[in-house]
C-alpha angles and dihedrals in degrees: 000000000000112000117248114244103232093187088078090070129073109182114051122184119197120200111211091023093161092066116102096240096044090041091055090054093047090052093053092045090053088050088050089056103255121141104244133197130169146172136221137161097255143001118276140168088270094052091047094051091047093049087052089054091052106269119142106234124200123193114216126014119279136159090238091063094076101041093103096044127098094189130036123200119193133187126230089257093064115098119232091240094056105141092233093054091047093048089047092052091046090054091043091245111159112252121197134175119251091252092058090054090046089052092056094047090052091047090061088073127067097236116033115194120199123190112207133175143103094264136020099029096124097046093043092049090049092050091047093050091049093049092050092042094049090048090060095248093125098214128190107239139181117191127190093223142039118270128168094200093083098028099264140330099296142031138166107230131186098223129101096260136080124185128197145150119257108220112210099181095107099018091255092125085082088075091068122093107199124170091212121042125192114199111190103175144319126230139155106279137130088034088158084075104027100035097210143014092263093063088048090054091047092052093052092045091053089050091049090050090055089070105115119242089250091049137083133247110203109193138175108245092198096065112093094208091054086065088068088058095045093047094050099034113136099175113103092213118130110277113219118183131196136177143092092293117114091236096054115115091218108038137176123211140165093041113190128182121227129183100297091339142080134214130201144160119245123213129185114205089342095308116119112242097178147271124300128196119202118201089215127070135242141063088249087066091051086059092047091053093047089059089053091046092050093050095042097049093045087055092053103264112139121238093242093058092046091049091052091051097047090050087062092051109115099175140252128293111269093013104113086318117179109231093182150285124258130163090003089301119127116209122195133173127208134183092217110136104155123079094244092050092048093049092048095048095048091047089053092047091051094047102040105037100064093172090065111103092180133019114212115190121197109195128191112192113230120221125354092244093057092046090051098045098042099033094120094050089048089057091060106039101077100070095115095060120084093209128022124199116190126196139187123296117273100223099203086207097311124136113248117261114220115257094013121115142121086288088065090070091040089060093049092046091051089058088067104030135016102184127080097013122131131174116207112165095190119072093214091058089053094053090047092048094050092045091054099038110032115102136192110288095038122127111205120193126183113206133193145081094251130069098300091117092078089072093063093048094051092042092052092050092050093047093048090054091047095051099033093116094047125095092227115070 
């Protein structure tokens, strides 16, 4: 399919502009000089920032919102019968998915880099952006999460590199045409779209095979599903592996946990490059950083510069993010909503926060379809928390599925553990329970891709007020 030349358009309207992915695109388009408008259901930090940059923001979806536009961009969360899409089509205004716009932005640089995989995309993309930025390469980047390390989640650079996440959730990542692809891992997810794990594998294989012969495929050698890609790869691009495996080109060894941090040695083809300390915990983040190291070094950045950049990396918003400490109680928030992500984060919390006497996980399931398809895995992923509080499903706009609720996961969890499990469907009841029952030495982590993060913020505020006159905070 021939790529649309976006430069022919002047007034671009983005539906769902408050979302982190669409908002990143809007920011770069404004910096490119386009006149940008957009709509979303409510005001957010993203809409406020974009308005300050000059975007015209509408709240609510209305046919009148698109009448000045000559191009409309929509996210995968927008329904086909959205009134703005219907109005645009009736006026013969071109409508394109977010991924097609992202593809065009990436194509404006000489070397586009896309990070794909079920887990780790946002952190890996953030690390890559920081490494290239700190190395003076001034990349364009679009990140699917908020990070302060590079001044936000998007920027138009004037260097030859562009870096972005490749979202597989609706298959639209196949619209991208990167020269360098990073593939972190492959797991069963978004089965409402793909149907089964084999279709997921095939989509990632197709994406990997899109790597041009002069390009590079950087792939985690530890992931068993990535073996399917490597065994069936038809692209003649350079294959660069990373991981903990002995056969990985870029390998980590001698991993040691610190207080909220992790250290490890890095080898390239068996030769020791040096030691790296990350100021975020978890072996999964060791793998994310190895991907950034592999790409950076293969693009000519020296190890010392990469090491310096990664030492500065403080993480991504809602990725094991410390909300605060009050009354000796640590409160964290995490975006994890897939069983593998949850297990990795809880393991990291248990291993790296030695002061925590008890880990309390508050989990909000995300989407009825994911809850249904992955319920057995959800039943087994909470072993590293001492207490688990489950709440109702955050629908994310999905229609309910009969018989599927937060209790679906509760039933699966109870097959594996009977102690320390509580089901509280209402968020306010969870906040009240934690306020009354949490004690000094507890580590509380809220998890989920919905609005569960509001619990941690309210709880922290209430605990600070409660303990304001005490020496311990």
